[in-house]
Every structure is written in C-alpha cells, then in structure tokens.
ROTIVEX-409597 format. One line per 5 residues: number of its first residue (from 1); their letters; for each residue x, y, z of N, C-alpha, C. Coordinates in steps of 0.001 Angstrom, whole numbers. Example, Ala and Ser with C-alpha at 12.3 -4.5 7.8 and 13.67 -1.06 7.14 Angstrom:
BEGIN
1	AS	13190:-5690:7800:12300:-4500:7800:13200:-3300:7800  12850:-2250:7080:13670:-1060:7140:12900:30:7870;
END
This chain:
BEGIN
1	MNERG	124101:83087:153585:123485:84031:153853:123506:84202:155506  122941:85377:156134:122778:85476:157608:121779:85337:158349  121451:85583:159578:120076:85395:160245:119174:86042:159444  119495:87108:158900:118230:87982:158481:117665:87656:156992  118776:86457:156637:118533:86149:155257:118731:87073:154169;
6	ITEPL	119950:87613:154475:120262:88282:153631:121840:88194:153441  122482:88057:152146:123647:87755:151776:124877:88587:152301  126153:88137:152365:127003:88872:153292:127348:90235:152496  127774:90043:150880:127832:91262:150077:127102:92340:150207  125548:91873:150299:124289:93077:150200:124563:93648:151271;
11	WRVLS	124378:92991:152421:124642:93454:154276:125763:94588:153987  126774:93978:153327:128074:95307:153689:127540:96517:152912  126970:96442:151724:126415:97535:151067:125238:98200:151869  124205:97441:152402:123540:98355:152896:123742:99088:154253  124652:98320:155089:125383:99069:156474:126327:100240:155842;
16	RFATR	126887:100333:154616:127438:101208:154246:126387:102894:154312  125351:102264:153459:124576:103397:153042:123805:103891:154696  123502:102710:155310:123191:103394:156592:123980:104129:157560  125390:103976:157044:126255:104885:158097:126218:106223:157669  126250:106190:156178:126570:107744:155714:125206:108427:155687;
21	GMARV	123933:107649:155784:122661:108449:156157:122728:109059:157850  123091:108111:158321:123475:108538:159951:124383:109779:159993  125317:109713:158966:126612:111156:159130:125909:111726:158758  124918:111949:157990:124364:113078:156965:123726:113686:158564  122810:112720:159210:121949:113346:160407:122411:113796:160956;
26	VAVAA	123632:113691:161405:124757:113876:162759:125111:115523:162235  125375:115595:160694:125842:117155:160210:125063:117642:160555  123510:117716:159674:122437:118252:160115:122128:119244:161161  122431:118046:162242:121684:118378:163867:123197:119161:164416  124466:119024:163938:125342:120161:164466:125300:121508:164075;
31	IALAL	124684:121222:162615:124744:122510:161896:123676:123432:162179  122701:122805:162437:121028:123482:163593:121523:124112:164968  122225:123086:165537:122852:123397:166955:123633:124770:166983  124495:124688:165687:125113:125926:166143:124823:126958:165488  123841:127343:164640:123087:128301:164212:121796:128825:165389;
36	TTAGS	121634:127732:166262:120597:127986:167434:121760:128863:168360  122739:128174:168237:123607:129268:169826:124216:130257:168868  124208:130366:168002:124883:132014:167412:124022:133064:167710  122526:132326:167047:121238:133328:167638:120975:133571:168546  121042:132579:169561:121425:132915:171009:122236:134247:171610;
41	GNATR	122964:133829:171408:124431:134478:171687:124053:135962:170750  123367:136307:169632:123419:137542:169427:121988:137980:170299  121164:137204:170479:120017:137668:171092:120639:138249:172579  121712:137461:173249:121866:137767:174249:122529:139177:174186  123602:139738:173288:124178:140585:172977:123424:141593:173005;
46	AAGAT	122238:141871:171826:121329:142808:171813:120544:142764:173008  119933:142054:173926:119547:142332:175375:120523:143023:176101  121557:142923:176225:122559:143526:176927:123072:144887:176633  122858:145379:175366:122838:146639:174961:121424:147313:175362  121685:148633:176058:120521:149324:176872:120304:150526:176390;
51	TGRVE	122015:151009:175419:122181:152540:175152:122638:152648:174253  122728:153650:173126:123773:154192:172014:124032:155345:172390  124374:156011:171003:125410:156934:171061:124877:158249:170358  124689:159253:170443:124247:160500:169657:125480:161679:169442  125413:161671:167651:126908:162589:167686:126201:163689:166698;
56	GVVRL	127102:164906:166285:126538:165683:165252:126966:166827:165730  126651:168074:164729:127314:169034:164648:126392:170549:164946  126599:171352:165372:125724:172716:165128:126349:173569:164558  125973:174128:163533:126181:174924:163122:125585:176554:163186  126387:177553:163079:125745:179070:163307:125383:179644:161994;
61	VASGD	124478:179939:161651:124104:180700:160530:123603:182271:160994  123941:182951:159885:123517:184315:160275:121932:184663:160231  121458:185059:161241:120461:185631:161574:119905:186588:160733  120641:187592:160374:120094:188672:159876:119893:189904:160670  119350:189323:162147:119223:190526:162930:120139:190534:163789;
66	PAIVS	120002:192123:164392:121101:192606:165093:121227:191766:166196  122364:192023:166780:122676:190784:168231:121682:191507:169390  121410:190759:170087:120656:190933:171206:121574:191569:172810  121190:192365:172898:122112:193000:174141:121463:192204:175803  122438:191611:176179:121500:190940:177020:121436:191934:178716;
71	GAYPT	122685:193233:178706:122080:193821:179830:121202:194577:180161  120471:194907:181005:119112:195699:180847:119255:197017:180756  120407:197763:181321:120902:199033:181081:121867:199580:180282  122335:201032:180006:123401:201075:178894:124860:200456:179919  125665:200332:179162:127242:200066:179676:127594:201094:180464;
76	RRVST	128596:200541:181603:129171:201808:182106:130403:201110:182401  130759:200406:181631:132086:199583:181105:133543:200688:181337  134445:200507:182174:135517:201181:182546:136655:200323:182150  136302:198966:181827:137959:198333:181367:137821:197801:180153  138971:197777:179358:139081:196661:177920:138333:195657:178257;
81	PAPRA	137283:195302:177189:136593:194089:176954:137602:192678:177119  136763:191630:177532:137578:190664:177231:137133:189937:176479  138561:189290:175549:138289:188735:174602:137138:188241:174120  136282:188120:173014:135031:187602:173053:135036:186041:172203  135019:184930:173043:134823:183784:172893:133566:183581:171254;
86	SEIAN	134233:182455:170495:133364:181925:169629:131582:181780:170145  130759:181809:169441:129437:182014:169558:129147:180493:170178  130057:179367:169335:129522:177923:169612:129935:177754:171052  130862:178373:171964:130585:178059:173027:129625:178257:174178  129021:179049:173102:127475:179652:174251:126372:178756:173952;
91	VVVFV	126520:177492:173262:125504:176465:173083:125713:175127:174027  124717:174708:174021:124460:173362:175201:123767:172480:174371  123811:171277:174131:123278:170275:173521:122986:168925:174632  121775:168988:174582:121289:167886:175803:120223:167097:175552  120203:166215:176038:118392:165082:175803:117438:165791:176802;
96	KTAPR	116610:166370:176146:115689:166975:176744:115057:166220:177374  114466:164891:177128:113765:163537:177549:114337:162599:178311  115776:162943:179032:116599:161837:179785:116079:161797:180732  115877:160764:181364:115355:160554:182489:116223:161095:183785  115747:161384:184782:116292:162044:186184:116962:160857:186929;
101	ETSLT	118594:161120:186855:119087:159977:187473:119699:160637:188709  119430:159716:190069:119392:159767:191524:120891:159784:191857  121897:159441:191307:123284:159255:191593:124228:160204:190158  124519:161252:190481:125269:162217:189317:126662:162306:190078  127335:162123:188940:128894:162758:189302:129031:164175:189455;
106	TNRLE	129235:165112:190145:129345:166392:190377:130958:167087:190031  131164:168227:189750:132149:168846:189813:132374:170373:190050  133529:170711:189520:133734:171958:190289:134259:172798:189135  133676:174014:188496:134060:174962:187935:133978:176313:187951  134820:176843:186967:135229:178265:187242:134533:179161:186201;
111	MVQQG	134268:180207:186711:133074:181416:186071:134320:182548:186053  135203:182783:185838:136154:184151:185830:135005:184906:185378  135653:186461:186555:135147:187808:186345:136128:188621:185645  136298:188947:184440:137212:189436:184005:137195:190372:182895  137518:191626:182960:137299:192458:181479:135444:192888:181537;
116	ESFVP	135470:192808:182847:133718:193209:182957:133222:192085:182087  133108:190912:182108:132755:189714:181713:132496:188484:182658  131738:187852:182068:131874:186414:182951:132369:185543:181815  133552:184941:182377:134622:183875:181293:134419:182386:181917  133863:181759:181089:132898:181701:180076:131773:182681:180440;
121	RVVAI	130562:182535:179452:129696:182981:179426:128325:181960:179923  128851:180849:179686:127934:179939:179603:128493:178686:180214  127862:177713:181279:128725:176517:181775:127570:175640:181963  127773:174180:181585:126595:173657:182022:127400:172278:183114  126499:172248:183946:127029:171086:185261:125453:170462:185524;
126	TRGST	126030:169248:186343:125062:168617:187061:124699:168984:188258  123129:168446:188698:122766:169092:190378:123799:168653:191184  124029:169596:191861:124934:169515:192986:126457:169816:192918  126602:170269:191430:127934:170526:191410:128200:172113:191903  129306:172719:191773:129771:174029:192289:130338:174905:191169;
131	VEFPN	129995:176092:191023:130615:177173:190281:131333:178022:191088  132791:178152:190690:133719:179399:191557:133573:180456:190797  133545:181859:191202:133589:183008:190849:134808:183723:190898  135708:183467:190573:137119:184507:190707:137013:185559:190192  137267:186911:191077:137507:188031:190561:138649:188318:189777;
136	ADPFF	138892:188716:188624:140176:189061:188137:140279:190461:187596  139421:191258:187829:139483:192744:187580:139839:193660:188635  140543:194679:188603:141246:195627:189331:140127:196323:190100  139175:195866:190420:137840:196462:191180:136830:195364:191566  136017:195876:192286:134994:195182:193053:134165:194236:192026;
141	HNVFS	133539:193054:192272:132505:192318:191507:131513:191929:192675  130131:191801:191808:129407:191057:192852:128662:190063:192046  128198:188771:192268:127676:187846:191487:126037:187477:192437  125196:187409:191376:123708:187560:192083:122956:186754:190661  121798:186053:191608:120735:185913:190441:119243:185373:191007;
146	LSRSA	118262:185577:190564:116904:186076:190869:116477:184983:189943  116770:183694:189532:116575:182747:188901:115462:182018:189898  114443:181302:189078:113803:180274:190120:114128:179447:190561  115327:178474:189758:115798:177465:190420:117232:177679:191355  117278:178925:191378:118718:179642:192274:118633:180976:192874;
151	TFDLG	118085:181312:193936:118199:182674:194260:119252:182633:195035  120333:183569:194746:121442:184281:195945:122039:185400:195354  122998:185981:196145:123977:186975:196000:125161:186779:196998  126004:186708:196307:127444:186900:196717:128256:187828:197585  127458:188775:197234:127986:190298:197883:129262:190843:196857;
156	RFPRG	129623:191842:197446:131054:192209:196759:132067:191722:197177  133198:191574:195949:134535:191151:196821:135630:191592:195379  136809:191754:195800:137742:192784:195174:138800:191611:194165  139567:192088:193694:140398:191490:193036:141099:190656:193738  141199:189157:193215:142243:187984:194157:141338:187183:194918;
161	ERRAR	139908:187453:195216:139228:187032:195881:138141:185623:194770  137336:185189:195374:136528:184432:195040:135380:183643:195684  134184:183862:195215:132947:183387:195780:132320:181956:194886  131690:181216:195855:131427:179537:195208:130106:179630:195364  129004:179216:194526:127882:178519:194709:127402:177207:194312;
166	TFAQS	127045:175933:195208:126473:174930:194797:125275:174699:194116  124757:174408:193460:123642:174400:192610:122949:173014:192769  121764:173019:193815:121198:171944:194274:120026:171625:193526  119587:172228:192322:118421:172162:191926:118623:172418:190136  117973:171682:189206:118228:171696:188062:117349:172876:187373;
171	GLVKV	118121:173570:186058:117218:174435:185532:118197:175508:185084  117751:176541:184280:118545:177539:183640:118780:178755:185245  119990:178856:184984:119983:180267:186090:121175:181051:185638  120662:182292:185542:120900:183607:184872:121807:184288:186263  122987:184864:186115:123732:185327:186917:124073:186963:186363;
176	YCHLH	124401:187784:187315:124303:189179:187076:125328:189817:187884  125982:191062:187643:126725:191724:188472:125951:193260:188924  125781:193341:190473:124788:194554:190791:125856:195634:190203  127036:195552:190312:127977:196431:189782:128224:197141:188530  127986:195975:187623:128427:196380:186232:126790:195770:185480;
181	SHMSA	125869:196213:185196:124822:195952:184459:124775:195041:183484  125966:195326:182671:125920:194880:181388:126744:193411:181405  126944:192698:182700:127578:191358:182985:126605:190387:182981  126285:189588:182165:125539:188403:182559:125743:187032:182265  125475:186024:182433:126109:184728:182023:125046:183583:182406;
186	SIMVF	124979:182390:181848:123913:181405:181916:124627:180172:183073  123817:179697:183600:124337:178064:184043:123466:177319:183827  123633:176282:183158:122674:175132:182497:122781:174246:184141  122002:173672:184855:121914:172258:185509:121112:171389:185342  121700:170267:185256:121076:169116:184807:120541:168070:185912;
191	DHSHF	119459:167331:185877:119358:166120:186357:119536:165119:186019  120646:165211:185155:121282:163874:184175:122712:164213:183594  122978:163159:183019:124608:163524:182839:124765:163754:180901  123638:163676:180221:123463:163665:179055:123006:165025:178271  124755:165432:178633:124424:167176:177918:125968:167535:177656;
196	TIPNA	126277:168444:176679:127625:168871:176481:127759:170138:175794  128809:170616:175862:129067:171975:175201:129879:171465:173688  129519:172066:172770:130333:171572:171430:131354:171732:171256  132193:171089:170835:133905:171844:170138:133795:173278:169442  135259:173663:169359:135000:174575:168454:134325:174725:167195;
201	DGAFA	134677:173407:166551:134314:172956:164989:132521:172904:165078  132072:173183:166539:130512:172464:166191:130414:171103:166381  131282:170200:166482:131262:168751:166851:130688:168556:168029  129930:167363:168357:129443:166948:169604:128987:165481:169718  128944:164820:170819:128888:163615:171019:128097:163068:172155;
206	LDAVP	127150:162496:172770:126681:161978:173918:126863:160601:173874  127236:159971:175097:127339:158492:174865:126220:157957:176079  126319:156512:175885:125103:155973:176820:124146:156788:177120  123312:157100:175729:122171:157394:175732:121159:156495:176148  119954:156546:176870:118654:155092:177011:118441:155147:175538;
211	AGEHR	118180:154243:175228:117646:153456:173596:115729:154225:174293  115691:154785:172792:114223:154951:172546:114161:156150:171719  113048:156942:172229:112849:158250:171124:113078:159477:172432  113521:160360:171956:114126:161395:172957:114121:162481:171922  113649:163820:172750:113837:165434:172167:115401:165651:172490;
216	LSAWH	115730:166119:171605:117626:166466:171592:117324:167833:171353  118066:168616:171828:118161:170126:172067:119282:170908:172032  119143:171858:171166:120726:172768:171403:120312:174009:171589  120583:174646:172967:120046:175785:173307:121520:176633:173176  120915:178002:173080:121788:179220:172891:120898:180202:174137;
221	ERIGE	122099:181179:174717:121519:181542:175849:120680:182682:174927  120890:183363:173596:120373:184226:173144:118763:183667:172447  118797:182882:171956:117893:182143:171233:116835:181281:171436  117485:180945:172619:116835:179695:173097:117130:178325:172839  115996:177522:172480:116322:175981:172271:115675:175676:170896;
226	SAKTV	116434:174955:170212:115980:173894:168608:116296:172662:168633  115222:172501:168530:115004:170521:169484:114611:170068:168068  114930:168952:168040:114449:167519:167340:114384:166128:167868  113816:165032:167072:113233:164126:168184:114457:163186:167272  115039:162270:168334:115919:161297:167137:115450:160022:168238;
231	VVEPG	116094:158921:167611:115371:157530:168110:116931:157137:168053  117136:156836:169775:118549:155932:169810:118128:154383:169774  119017:153616:168916:119144:152152:169215:120094:151775:170063  120036:150580:170687:121179:150129:171341:122298:149661:170731  123071:150268:171417:124797:149824:170440:125039:150362:169426;
236	RTVRV	124149:151354:168858:124535:152058:167680:124512:153556:167522  124823:154424:166710:124748:155684:166789:123928:156579:165880  123224:157397:166221:122168:158143:165212:123106:159505:165273  123037:160218:164093:123839:161284:164061:122987:162653:163705  122698:164004:164245:121962:165007:164463:122616:166070:163636;
241	EFALP	121996:166774:163005:122404:168363:162834:121871:169302:162822  122329:170704:163743:121372:171859:163805:122029:172864:163527  120885:173807:163060:121723:174813:162473:120915:176277:162800  121745:176771:163936:121469:178277:164722:121265:179447:164046  120663:180141:164117:120429:181763:163378:121253:182656:164638;
246	VEGR	122420:182250:164587:123551:183210:165421:124825:183515:164354  124770:184901:164815:126288:185149:164254:127529:184474:164766  128312:183698:164083:129341:182942:164742:130674:183773:164536  131249:183639:165284:132609:184280:165449:133644:183534:166282;
END
C-alpha cells in the first residue's frame, strides 16, 4: 500500500481514469475555443461589410398611348434623322435615397448633334462632370438649357466645332437647340455614384450600395420615375425588376 492507503494496482486504475477525464476536459475546452474563435471571425466579417449589390432588369412594355413629342413646336427638320436608339438607352436606374458624396469621380462625356438629334438623348453623370457637344451636321447648331440646376446658352457653332459645359449642381437638365426646336435631350446629374443606364437587354447592376432600406428608381425621359423599395444587406445581392410602359425599339 502507498502513503494514501491505496494498493498499487488500484492506484494505477484510478490514475488512468483521472487522465482520461482530464483529456475529455481539454478536448471540450478546445472545441469551445474553436467555436468562439469562428464566431468571432464571422462577426468581424459581418461587421466589416457595410455595402451590398443591387441588380435586376428593366423591361419595356407597350403603353397603348401615342409617343409623346418632345419638341414644343412643329419640326423644321432639313436632314435625314439619326438612327433611333433603343428606348432602354433613355432609362436611368439610380438609388434615390443614396447619401450625398463629398468626393466624387468625375468624367467627360459626349452628346453629339447629329441628324438634328442629340446622340445619345440621355446621359447620366456625377456632379462636377463635363458634357461636350460636338456638331456633326453640315449646318449650325446651338445648345441651351433653362433648367433650375443649370441655365446656360453655348451659342451657335458650325460643323466640326464643339462646346462644353461642366455641371456643378445635381438635378435633371433638359437641353435644346435654338435653331431646331424638335431637338431635345436630358442630362441627369447626381450627388452620388449609385446610378447606371441599363444594358441593351435591360440588365443593370449597382455595386457598393450602402446597407439599409432604399428607394430605387427607374427613370425614363418621357414617363418619369418608377420607384420601388429595396433592402440592401451587407455583402449580399438584392434583385429588382421594373416594367416601364414605353414602346421599346
């Protein structure tokens, strides 16, 4: 017997059970630690994601109403019209409730005057961006606007020349030509980067949209806005479909 009053064989048996019990305790502790660490990692990743993605499609459906004439006066067209683009190119999809961004990436786009038309008829830009207006017709053109967010008159200029305008304020800018009353176009100026013009098949995608509930708009130059509420979750994609009553071509 040893000093504890336990025979040696019995002591060896008890020691084995004690060792196995401790191993079980260590194993359980290791599993708990692994689960805690994994949970912490997932929480960290979730906390790090603050934006999501919005994607979808804009479908054009026949409205049954005659096309709305943009010009205020009867046409005085003297040249062959420029080929008409698909109406989907005149749609802008944007997050109506997106927060204003103080630092924006600006760009420089063209809106050509060709065939007594503005080509393209609709452009979307960030605040501070510039639109150039090249004249590709064999006669004079003029570009002006009386819109609240941009009032200007670029004067008359001949074929081969161009005028430009930088847009410092957000909003819808309608542009016209003093010499050809049937010419009109739209420039959408945004205080944020969450906007796009759909592809030819109507598909669109907006990345890095702030998480939360938003109003998403599909705007067309003739019919105005169609809006839906979307909930953007961090690191996830939400899909939206719009059906606009516009005869597509």
